[in-house]
C-alpha positions in Angstrom: 6.3 2.0 -4.0 2.5 2.8 -4.9 -0.2 2.3 -2.0 -3.5 1.2 -3.4 -7.1 0.7 -1.9 -9.7 -0.3 -3.8 -13.6 -0.4 -3.6 -16.7 -0.7 -5.9 -17.2 1.9 -7.9 -20.2 2.9 -5.2 -17.3 4.0 -3.2 -15.8 6.9 -5.2 -17.7 9.3 -3.0 -15.7 7.6 0.2 -12.4 7.3 -1.6 -12.9 11.1 -2.2 -13.1 11.6 1.5 -10.2 9.5 2.1 -8.0 11.4 -0.6 -9.2 14.6 1.1 -8.7 13.6 4.3 -5.2 12.8 4.0 -4.2 15.6 1.6 -2.4 13.2 -1.5 -2.7 10.8 -3.7 -5.5 10.4 -6.6 -8.5 8.4 -7.8 -8.4 6.2 -10.6 -11.2 4.7 -12.4 -10.0 1.5 -14.5 -11.8 1.1 -18.1 -14.3 -1.6 -18.3 -14.1 -2.1 -14.3 -16.6 -1.9 -11.5 -14.1 -0.1 -9.1 -12.3 2.7 -8.2 -8.8 3.1 -6.5 -7.3 5.6 -4.1 -3.8 5.6 -5.0 -0.5 7.3 -3.9 2.4 7.3 -5.9 4.8 10.0 -3.9 7.2 7.9 -1.5 6.9 10.8 1.1 3.3 10.7 1.4 3.3 7.2 2.2 6.0 7.5 4.7 4.5 10.4 6.0 0.8 9.8 5.7 -0.3 6.3 5.0 2.1 4.0 7.1 1.4 6.1 10.5 -2.4 5.9 9.7 -2.3 2.3 9.7 0.0 2.3 12.8 -2.2 4.3 14.6 -5.4 2.4 13.2 -4.2 -1.3 12.8 -5.6 -3.5 10.2 -7.1 -6.6 11.1 -6.5 -10.5 9.5 -4.3 -11.0 6.9 -4.2 -7.2 5.5 -2.4 -6.5 8.8 0.4 -9.0 7.8 0.7 -7.3 4.2 0.8 -3.9 5.9 3.6 -5.4 8.3 5.4 -6.0 4.7 4.7 -3.3 3.4 6.1 -1.3 6.0 9.5 -3.5 5.7 9.8 -2.7 2.2 9.3 1.2 2.7 12.2 1.1 5.2 14.6 -0.6 3.2 13.5 2.0 0.9 14.0 4.7 2.8 17.3 3.3 3.9 18.2 3.1 0.2 18.7 -0.5 0.1 16.9 -0.6 -2.8 19.9 0.8 -4.8 21.9 -2.5 -4.4 21.5 -6.1 -5.5 21.1 -7.8 -2.0 18.7 -5.0 -0.9 16.7 -5.5 -4.0 16.6 -9.5 -3.2 15.4 -8.8 0.2 12.5 -6.6 -1.3 11.8 -9.1 -3.7 11.7 -12.1 -1.5 9.6 -9.8 1.1 6.9 -8.7 -2.0 6.7 -12.7 -2.9 4.6 -13.1 0.1 2.3 -10.2 -0.3 -0.8 -10.2 -1.2 -2.2 -12.9 -3.2 0.6 -14.6 -3.2 1.1 -14.9 0.5 1.0 -18.4 1.5 -1.9 -19.5 4.2 -1.1 -21.6 6.7 -4.1 -23.7 7.9 
């Protein structure tokens, strides 16, 4: 699992502050793009720092739904369900409905 937060490159200083506050992650600047990313690769940092942060300070709207799906997947991985076929299928189904692939009902 990877947690990524992206902003316009003007947000580089803010991303540095977030990284410092959480004491984890990296700042990445994709070549040829006007964005900067705060990325957390360590699963333990996601469990201990990222998930509790957004549970205490919930996101709003569609991002909240994406966070809830992200949390479900983290729980499955933490409980080692990703190590069997059934668990991988469950993770894949959840992932399919996240972010840009989420179906928005009007």
